[in-house]
C-alpha positions as CSV (number, residue, x, y, z in Angstrom):
1,M,-47.7,-33.6,81.5
2,T,-44.0,-32.9,82.4
3,A,-43.1,-33.3,86.0
4,P,-41.9,-30.2,87.8
5,T,-38.1,-29.9,88.4
6,P,-36.6,-29.1,91.8
7,T,-36.9,-25.4,90.9
8,G,-40.6,-25.9,90.5
9,K,-40.7,-25.3,86.7
10,T,-41.6,-27.8,84.1
11,R,-39.3,-28.2,81.1
12,W,-41.9,-26.5,79.0
13,A,-42.1,-23.5,81.3
14,R,-38.3,-23.2,81.3
15,W,-38.3,-23.4,77.5
16,R,-41.0,-20.7,77.3
17,A,-38.9,-18.5,79.7
18,L,-36.0,-18.4,77.1
19,S,-35.9,-15.6,74.7
20,A,-36.3,-16.3,71.0
21,P,-32.5,-15.9,70.3
22,Q,-31.8,-18.3,73.2
23,R,-34.2,-20.9,71.9
24,R,-32.7,-20.7,68.4
25,T,-29.2,-20.9,69.9
26,L,-30.1,-23.9,72.0
27,V,-31.5,-25.8,69.1
28,L,-28.6,-24.9,66.8
29,A,-26.1,-25.8,69.5
30,W,-27.8,-29.2,70.1
31,W,-27.3,-30.0,66.5
32,L,-23.8,-28.6,66.1
33,L,-22.1,-29.7,69.3
34,P,-21.4,-33.2,67.9
35,L,-19.9,-31.6,64.8
36,V,-17.7,-29.3,66.8
37,W,-16.5,-32.3,68.8
38,L,-15.8,-34.2,65.6
39,A,-14.0,-31.2,64.0
40,L,-11.9,-30.8,67.1
41,W,-11.0,-34.5,67.1
42,V,-10.2,-34.6,63.4
43,R,-8.6,-31.2,62.8
44,G,-7.3,-30.3,66.2
45,L,-7.6,-27.1,68.3
46,P,-5.0,-24.9,66.4
47,R,-6.7,-25.6,63.0
48,L,-10.2,-25.1,64.4
49,Q,-9.1,-21.8,66.0
50,A,-7.5,-20.6,62.8
51,W,-10.7,-21.4,60.9
52,L,-12.8,-19.5,63.5
53,A,-10.4,-16.5,63.3
54,R,-10.8,-16.4,59.5
55,Q,-14.6,-16.1,59.8
56,P,-15.7,-12.5,59.1
57,L,-17.0,-10.5,62.1
58,P,-20.2,-8.9,60.8
59,A,-20.8,-5.3,61.8
60,R,-23.6,-4.7,64.4
61,A,-25.6,-1.5,64.6
62,A,-25.2,-1.6,68.4
63,P,-23.2,-3.8,70.7
64,M,-25.1,-6.8,72.0
65,P,-25.8,-6.2,75.7
66,M,-23.8,-8.4,78.1
67,D,-27.0,-10.1,79.5
68,E,-28.0,-11.2,75.9
69,V,-24.5,-12.5,75.3
70,A,-24.6,-14.4,78.6
71,G,-28.1,-15.7,77.6
72,L,-26.6,-17.2,74.5
73,G,-23.9,-18.8,76.6
74,R,-26.5,-20.3,78.9
75,A,-28.4,-21.7,75.8
76,V,-25.2,-23.4,74.6
77,N,-24.6,-24.8,78.1
78,I,-28.2,-26.2,78.2
79,A,-27.7,-27.8,74.8
80,A,-24.5,-29.4,76.1
81,R,-26.4,-31.0,79.0
82,L,-29.1,-32.3,76.7
83,T,-27.0,-33.8,73.9
84,P,-26.2,-37.5,73.9
85,F,-22.8,-36.8,72.4
86,P,-19.6,-35.6,74.1
87,A,-19.9,-31.9,75.0
88,T,-16.8,-30.8,76.9
89,C,-16.1,-27.3,78.1
90,L,-13.9,-26.9,75.0
91,T,-16.5,-28.0,72.5
92,R,-19.2,-25.8,73.9
93,S,-16.8,-22.8,74.2
94,L,-15.7,-23.2,70.6
95,L,-19.3,-23.4,69.5
96,L,-20.2,-20.3,71.5
97,V,-17.3,-18.3,70.0
98,W,-18.7,-19.2,66.6
99,V,-22.3,-18.3,67.6
100,L,-21.2,-15.0,69.0
101,R,-19.0,-14.3,66.0
102,R,-22.0,-14.8,63.7
103,Q,-23.9,-12.3,65.8
104,G,-21.0,-9.7,65.3
105,V,-19.8,-10.1,68.9
106,A,-16.1,-10.3,69.5
107,S,-15.1,-12.8,72.1
108,E,-12.1,-14.8,73.4
109,L,-11.6,-18.5,74.0
110,R,-9.8,-18.9,77.3
111,I,-8.1,-22.0,78.5
112,G,-6.8,-22.3,82.0
113,V,-5.1,-24.9,84.1
114,Q,-5.2,-26.0,87.7
115,L,-3.1,-28.2,89.9
116,R,-4.8,-29.1,93.1
117,D,-3.9,-32.0,95.4
118,G,-1.6,-33.4,92.7
119,V,-4.4,-33.5,90.1
120,F,-3.9,-31.5,86.9
121,R,-7.1,-30.1,85.3
122,A,-7.8,-27.9,82.3
123,H,-10.9,-25.8,81.6
124,A,-12.1,-23.7,78.7
125,W,-14.5,-20.8,78.7
126,V,-15.5,-17.7,76.7
127,E,-15.0,-14.1,77.7
128,R,-16.2,-10.9,76.2
129,D,-14.3,-7.8,77.3
130,G,-12.7,-9.9,80.1
131,V,-16.0,-11.1,81.5
132,P,-16.8,-14.9,81.4
133,V,-19.9,-15.5,79.3
134,N,-20.5,-19.2,79.7
135,D,-19.1,-19.8,83.2
136,R,-18.8,-18.4,86.7
137,A,-17.5,-14.8,87.0
138,D,-14.6,-16.0,89.1
139,V,-13.5,-19.0,86.9
140,A,-10.1,-17.5,86.3
141,A,-9.4,-17.6,90.0
142,D,-9.6,-21.4,89.9
143,F,-8.0,-21.9,86.5
144,A,-4.8,-20.0,85.6
145,P,-5.4,-18.8,82.0
146,F,-2.6,-19.3,79.4
147,D,-2.3,-15.6,78.7
148,D,1.4,-15.3,79.5
149,L,2.2,-18.4,77.5
150,G,0.9,-16.8,74.3
151,L,-1.8,-19.5,73.8
152,Q,-4.8,-17.3,74.1
153,A,-7.0,-17.3,71.0
154,S,-8.5,-13.9,70.3
155,F,-11.5,-13.6,68.0
156,D,-11.9,-9.8,67.8
157,R,-10.4,-9.0,64.4
């Protein structure tokens, strides 16, 4: 039997609490995160972004509700915590953009920077309609996005 976590739920109970699309996304992300990391390392961010932008955006009968989009973001984040391979914020965000694109959901990869106490940090996340999908709602308050530098990657075409 699986031991309860600090939240009181076993892993099995948390798995069962996920929706079917979240479960599929979690398994897919667990397998694909190492490939995204490798593609990023071999091809680089600009080429990978260009490839993502060329992928067709299938038409949806109705827009996916934001809670379902956020649920897919949570599933990718869970997979990133479970994989034994490198899963940075950039790799999981690139994978989430691809997952959402396959579902017909337009999204944006956002990259922001922060300089605090002399330490430079960068962070990546995904937004849909300006709302973070796989991170805190106020992530842009901590990391200044690259918008005005022209480095934002839009995946809505």
